[in-house]
C-alpha positions as CSV (number, residue, x, y, z in Angstrom):
1,M,26.1,-101.6,-11.5
2,I,27.9,-102.4,-14.7
3,N,28.9,-98.8,-15.3
4,E,30.2,-98.5,-11.7
5,R,32.4,-101.6,-12.1
6,K,33.6,-100.4,-15.5
7,L,34.4,-97.0,-14.0
8,L,36.3,-98.5,-11.0
9,E,38.3,-100.8,-13.4
10,R,39.9,-97.7,-14.8
11,G,41.9,-97.3,-11.6
12,L,42.5,-94.7,-9.0
13,K,44.7,-92.5,-11.2
14,F,41.9,-92.0,-13.8
15,V,40.5,-88.4,-13.7
16,P,37.3,-87.6,-15.5
17,T,37.0,-84.3,-17.3
18,P,35.2,-81.5,-15.3
19,N,31.7,-80.5,-16.5
20,K,32.8,-76.9,-17.1
21,V,36.0,-74.9,-17.3
22,D,36.7,-72.5,-14.5
23,N,37.7,-69.3,-16.4
24,V,39.0,-67.5,-13.3
25,E,41.3,-70.3,-12.4
26,Y,42.4,-70.7,-16.0
27,S,43.2,-67.0,-16.3
28,A,45.2,-67.2,-13.0
29,I,47.2,-70.1,-14.4
30,I,48.0,-68.3,-17.6
31,R,49.0,-65.1,-15.7
32,N,51.2,-67.1,-13.3
33,F,53.0,-68.8,-16.2
34,Q,53.6,-65.5,-18.0
35,N,54.9,-63.9,-14.9
36,K,57.4,-66.7,-14.3
37,V,58.5,-66.6,-17.9
38,R,58.9,-62.8,-17.8
39,V,61.0,-62.9,-14.6
40,K,63.3,-65.7,-16.0
41,Q,63.7,-63.8,-19.3
42,H,64.5,-60.6,-17.4
43,F,67.3,-62.1,-15.3
44,I,68.7,-64.2,-18.1
45,Y,68.9,-61.0,-20.3
46,T,70.5,-59.1,-17.4
47,K,73.1,-61.8,-16.8
48,Y,73.9,-61.9,-20.5
49,M,74.3,-58.2,-20.6
50,K,76.6,-58.2,-17.6
51,E,78.7,-61.0,-19.1
52,N,79.0,-59.4,-22.5
53,A,79.2,-55.7,-21.7
54,P,82.5,-54.8,-20.0
55,N,82.0,-52.6,-17.0
56,E,85.0,-50.8,-15.4
57,N,83.2,-50.2,-12.1
58,E,82.3,-53.9,-11.7
59,N,85.6,-54.8,-10.2
60,Q,85.5,-51.8,-7.9
61,N,81.9,-52.7,-6.8
62,Q,83.0,-56.3,-6.0
63,Q,86.0,-55.1,-4.0
64,N,83.7,-52.7,-2.1
65,V,81.3,-55.6,-1.2
66,E,84.1,-57.8,-0.1
67,A,85.6,-55.0,2.0
68,A,82.2,-54.3,3.7
69,E,81.8,-58.1,4.5
70,Q,85.3,-58.2,6.0
71,E,84.5,-55.2,8.2
72,Q,81.3,-56.8,9.4
73,E,83.1,-60.0,10.3
74,Q,85.8,-58.1,12.2
75,E,83.2,-56.1,14.1
76,G,81.4,-59.4,15.0
77,E,78.4,-58.7,12.8
78,Q,76.8,-61.4,10.7
79,P,77.0,-60.8,7.0
80,Y,73.7,-60.4,5.2
81,K,71.8,-63.6,4.8
82,K,68.5,-64.2,3.1
83,D,65.6,-64.0,5.5
84,L,63.9,-67.4,5.6
85,F,60.5,-66.0,6.7
86,R,60.1,-63.2,4.1
87,N,57.2,-63.6,1.7
88,P,58.2,-64.3,-1.9
89,S,58.4,-61.2,-4.2
90,R,55.5,-60.5,-6.5
91,W,57.6,-58.2,-8.7
92,V,57.2,-58.9,-12.4
93,P,58.9,-56.8,-15.2
94,E,56.3,-54.9,-17.2
95,T,57.5,-55.7,-20.7
96,S,60.6,-57.2,-22.2
97,R,63.1,-55.4,-24.4
98,D,62.7,-58.3,-26.9
99,K,59.7,-57.6,-29.2
100,L,59.4,-61.2,-30.3
101,F,59.2,-62.3,-26.7
102,N,56.4,-59.8,-26.1
103,E,54.5,-61.0,-29.2
104,I,54.7,-64.6,-28.1
105,L,53.2,-63.7,-24.7
106,E,50.4,-61.7,-26.5
107,G,49.8,-64.7,-28.7
108,I,49.3,-66.9,-25.6
109,N,46.8,-64.3,-24.3
110,R,44.9,-64.3,-27.5
111,S,44.8,-68.1,-27.7
112,A,43.8,-68.3,-24.0
113,G,41.0,-65.9,-24.7
114,T,39.6,-68.1,-27.4
115,M,39.8,-71.1,-25.2
116,K,37.8,-69.3,-22.5
117,K,34.9,-68.9,-24.9
118,T,34.5,-72.6,-25.5
119,K,31.5,-73.7,-23.5
120,R,31.3,-77.4,-24.6
121,V,33.6,-79.8,-22.8
122,K,34.4,-83.2,-24.4
123,H,34.0,-85.8,-21.7
124,N,36.2,-88.8,-21.4
125,I,33.4,-90.9,-19.8
126,S,29.9,-91.7,-21.0
127,M,26.7,-90.3,-19.4
128,G,26.1,-93.7,-17.8
129,E,29.6,-93.7,-16.3
130,R,29.1,-90.1,-15.1
131,Q,25.9,-91.1,-13.4
132,A,27.6,-94.1,-11.8
133,L,30.4,-91.8,-10.5
134,E,27.7,-89.6,-8.8
135,N,26.1,-92.7,-7.3
136,L,29.5,-93.9,-6.0
137,G,30.2,-90.5,-4.5
138,K,26.9,-90.5,-2.7
139,N,27.3,-94.1,-1.4
140,K,28.1,-93.8,2.4
141,N,29.1,-97.4,2.6
142,I,32.2,-96.9,0.5
143,V,35.2,-95.5,2.4
144,L,38.6,-94.9,0.7
145,K,41.6,-94.5,3.0
146,T,45.3,-94.5,2.4
147,A,47.2,-97.3,4.0
148,D,49.7,-96.5,6.8
149,K,52.7,-97.6,4.8
150,G,53.4,-97.7,1.1
151,G,50.7,-95.2,0.1
152,A,48.3,-97.9,-1.0
153,T,44.6,-97.3,-1.0
154,V,42.4,-99.6,1.1
């Protein structure tokens, strides 16, 4: 009872550490992060190259696009708009042209690999509090609900 009260006094925003690390979820999080970084780096590099490398055909291409849009408008067609119901792209550039960037991502992979091998988790609650948490979870008399307004918990 004392451990249950002590645990509840920590508040509803307190989150105890899990018993074990889910390696599959952890790997997916790392891969997702790397994919996002690779895509951002690719487009930033592409934009930089377009801005700093003069291209004679760029003005001609822009004029062609504007002319095609004007023709579509005159013929009553709608110019191309992004499809709102299309699934997001899963395209990711394979490797970057920047060797340092690739080495950083490989370093993240190596450090993530060593973190996966750790089996012992340091808990932020004592064994008594962990048992109290299980008892509170099994107690059918306790019902937590969000209030209708204000997001408070009753």
